[in-house]
N, C-alpha and C positions, 0 to 999 in steps of 0.2 A: 504494500500500500504506500502511496506517496501523493503529495499535494500536486505535483506536476502531472502525474497520470490522471488524477481526478479532474483537473482543469482541461487537459487535452481531450479526455473522453466525455466529459460532462457527467460523470458517474460519481455521485456523492458518497457511495458506499466504499470508494477507494481512499477516502480521507482517513488520516490517522485518528484513532479514538482512544479512550481510556483503557481499552483492552491491550493496547500497545504500551508496554511498561515505561518506555522512555517518553510517552506522550500522555501519561495518566493525569497530569496537571494542566495539560493544554489540549483538551478534547475538541477537535474540530468536527468530528462526525456528529457529536451530540449537539453542536451549535448550528451546523449547516445541514439542513435536511434536504434541500434542493440546491443544486449548483446554479450560481448566477450564469447568465449568458456571457459569451465571450465579449471582452471589452472592445469597443471600437478604437480605431486609430485616434490619437490625440496629439495636441501640440503643447509644448512647454508654455507655462504662464510666467509672467514677470516675477523675478526672484532676485533678491539682493544677496549675493553670495557673502558669507562671513569671511571668505578668503580673498576679498577684493584686494587688488594690488599684488597678488602673488603671480609668479610666472607659471600659471597652471593651465593645462589643457582641460577644458571642461566639456563633458559629453552628457547629453540627456537621453534617457530611454523612457518613452511615455507609453503607459499601458502595455508593457512587455514588448513584444515583437522579436522573439527569437534570440539568436546568439550574437555576441559581440566579442571581438578579440582585442587584446592589448598586449603588445610585445615590446619589451625593453631589451635592447641589444646589449651584448657583453660590454662592460665598462661604462655604459651610459648611465646618466642620472636624470630622473624625470619626476614631475609632480603632476598628478592627474586627479581631477575632481569628477566623480561619476554620480549623476543624479538619476534615481529611479522614481518616476512620477506616476501616481495613480490618480487620474482625472475623471474616470468613468464612475457614474453612480450605479452601484450594484452590478459591476462587471467582474470578470475573472480573467487573469492574464499571467503568463509565464515570461520570464526573462533569464538569460544566461550571460555571464561574463567570464571569459577565459583569459587569464593573465599568465604570461611567461616572462620570467626575469632572468636574463643571461648571466654568465659567470662574471662575478665582481661588480655587477650593476647595482644601482640603488633606486628604489621607487618609494615615493610617498603617495599613497592612495587614500583619497577621502571619498567615502560613499555617503550619500544622503538618500533616505527613503521618506517620501513625502506624499501625503494624501490631501486632495482638494475636495473630495466628495466621499460620502459614507457608503457602507454596504459592499465595498469591493473585497475580492479575494486576490491578493497578489502573492506570487511565488517567484523568488529569485534564487538562482543557483550560481555561486561564485566559485571558480576553480583557479587556484593560484599555485604555480610551480616555480620554485627557486632553484637555480643552478648553483654550483659550488661557489661559495664566498659571496653570494648575492645578499642584499639587505633590503627588507621591505618593512615599512611602517604603514599599517592600515588603520584608519580611524573611521568609525561608522556613526553617523548621526541619524537616529531613527525618529522621524517626526510624522508618523502615520496619523490618519484621521481617527477621532475617538470611536467612530463606528466602523472602522476598517478592520480587516483581518489580513495579516501579513506574515509571511514566512521567508526567512533568508537563511539559506543553507550553504555554508562555505566549506570547501575541501582544500586543504593546504598540504603541499608536499615539499619537504625540505631536502636539500643535498648537504654534503659535508661542508662544514665551516659557514653555512648560511645563518642569517639572523632574521627572525620574523617577530615583529612586535605588533600587537593589536589592542585597540581600545574601542569598546562599544558603549555608546551613550544613548539612552532611550527614555522616553516618557510613556511608552506603552501604547496600546490601542484596545479595541474590543477584544481581540486576541492577537498576540504577537509572539513569534518564536524566532530567535536569532541563534543559529547553531553553527558551531565551528568544529571540524574534525581535522586533526593534524597527524600526518605520518612523519614521525621524528626518527631520523636515521642514527642518532647519536653523533659520532664523528665530529665532536666539538661544535655542532650546530646549537644555536641559542634560540629559545622561544619565550616570548612574554605574551600572556593572554589576560587582558584586563577588561573590566566593565563597570558601568554605573547605571542604575535605574532609579529614576525619580518619578514616582507614580502617585496619582491622585484620582478623585472621582471614582469611576468603576473601571479604570484602565487595568489591563493585564500585560505582563511582560515575562517571557521565558528566555533566560540566557542559559544555553546548554553547550558544553564543550566536551570533546573526547580527544585525548592525546595518547598516541601509541608510540612508546619508546621502543625502537627495534634494534638498536645497536649500542655499543659502549660509548661512554664519555658524552652524554647529552645533558642539556640543562633546560629546565622549564620553571618559570615563575609565573604565578597567577594570582591576581587580586581583583575581587569583585565586591562592590559596595552598593547597597540599595537603601532607599527610603520609600516607605509606603504610608499613605494617609487615606482618610475617607473610607471607601469600600474597595480600594484597589488591591491587587494581588501580584506579588512578585514570586518568580520561580527561578531557582538556580540549581542546575545539575552539572556537576563537573566530575569527569572521570579521567584518571591518569592510569594507563596500563604500562607496566614495565615488563617487557617480554623476557623469557629465559635467555640468558647470555648478555642482556643489556646492562652489563656491570658499569659501575662508577656513574650511574645516572644520579643527577641531583634535581629533584622535583619538589616544588613547594606550591601549595594551593591554599588560598584564604578567601572566605566569603563572610562578610559582616553586614548586618542590616539593622535598620531602625524601623520600628513600628510606631507611628505617631497617632493612631486612633484605634479604638476598640474593635472596629469592624474590618480593619485592614488585615491582610494575611501574607505570610511568607512561607513558602515550601522550599526546603533546601536539601540537596542530597550530594554531598561531596564524597568521592570514592577514590581509593587507591588500590589497584590490583597489582601486586608485586610478585614476579616469578623469578627474580634474580636475587643474589645474596649481597653483593658488595654495592649497596646503594645508600643514598641519603634522601629520604622522602618524608614529607609531613603535610598534613592538612589541618585547617582550623575553620570553625564555623560558629558565629555568634549572632544571636538575634535578641534585641532588647529595645529599650527606650533611651531618650536623651539622658545624659548625666544630670541628675537633679542638683547635685552639688555645684557643678559648673554653671548651671542655669541660675541658681540662687546667688552665686558669686557675682555674675554679670548684673543681675537685677539690683543687688545691693549697691552697686556702683552707678546706679541711675539709668541703666540701659532698659528700654521698654521690652516687655516679655517677648513680643512678636519678633523684634529685631534680634534679641538674644537667641531665640530658637533658630532663626534663619542663619545666623552666623555660626552657631555650633553645628548645624546641619551641613553648611557649606564647608566647614573645616573637616567634617567627617568624610565627605565624598572627594574633597580636594586632593587627598593622597593619590587617588586614581588619576586625576587630571594632571597632577604634577609629574607623572611618569611619562607623559607624551613627550617625545623628543623634539619634534618640529615646533619651533617657537610660535609661528603664526597659527598653526592648528591648535596648539595648546591654549593660546589666547581665545580662539573661537570656542573651544570647549569650556573654558572658564566663563565666557559670556553666556553660553548655553545654560550652564548650571545656575549662574546668578539670576538669570531671567526666570527660571522655574522656581527658584527659592526666594525670589523677591529680595535679594540682598541689596 
């Protein structure tokens, strides 16, 4: 079962459901009883890029339309901003992005997922392959419509000595799942997988990752932070698999979330599956409320409660944003967080 097959065939029974263990918290089959019609072709609407002034190649994909390729030649350095737009009311569409990064090349890839109308079902498959010594930083801004349903499924393949860094920033949708699967060869390749979700209203967001360490001397660091309020729901699923023989793997995973209202919900499942002996692996998961002592301290010094809460929350998610390497993208990410936290 897959979202792509369901959209192509128009058969809602092919959508993932709670019977699929990895989809039990993001049940699409229970939500969508009848598939929307195929989305019509659309045109991009006016949009002020947060990356204005950057020497970026900007490409827009409206309501799907098949496969698109991006190739970065060996030794080349590029900055690409890719926009996936859903403009159709109650339409369904697929899109694919194939990225190939040559030996020693460097790519900064910024993806935005935006919805102008509700009721759509959007599915995007992203395939990224890094050659030896290549370096990629991928930052995802997910700004789907509150009534949209969106799935982004990325597959990443690393070569020896490659470095891949990713940050996903989202405020959710009616249903939203952003999944990343990484084939890690070891061989001194480095991986960073980060994310932040800031949810309110009845928004849902599911950040799922699977990393498979297949060889010796590989490194993975992962940090995800979330904030939920009102009746929103955040889902984090992180799985790191260390295969037999993948010795000297160093893998660290952390998920930490704040619940700011009684009706909000967090579902988290961090997993380590280790089949090698000589490894350093750890994971952590915490879910709680704002530090009342810190809040009291700020209020005692004359800070209004709303501002104090916003600043403490901003500091909480700021650790994820500070890890973004590209300065202009990091500034855009900070502006994204400030706007949603009203700092």
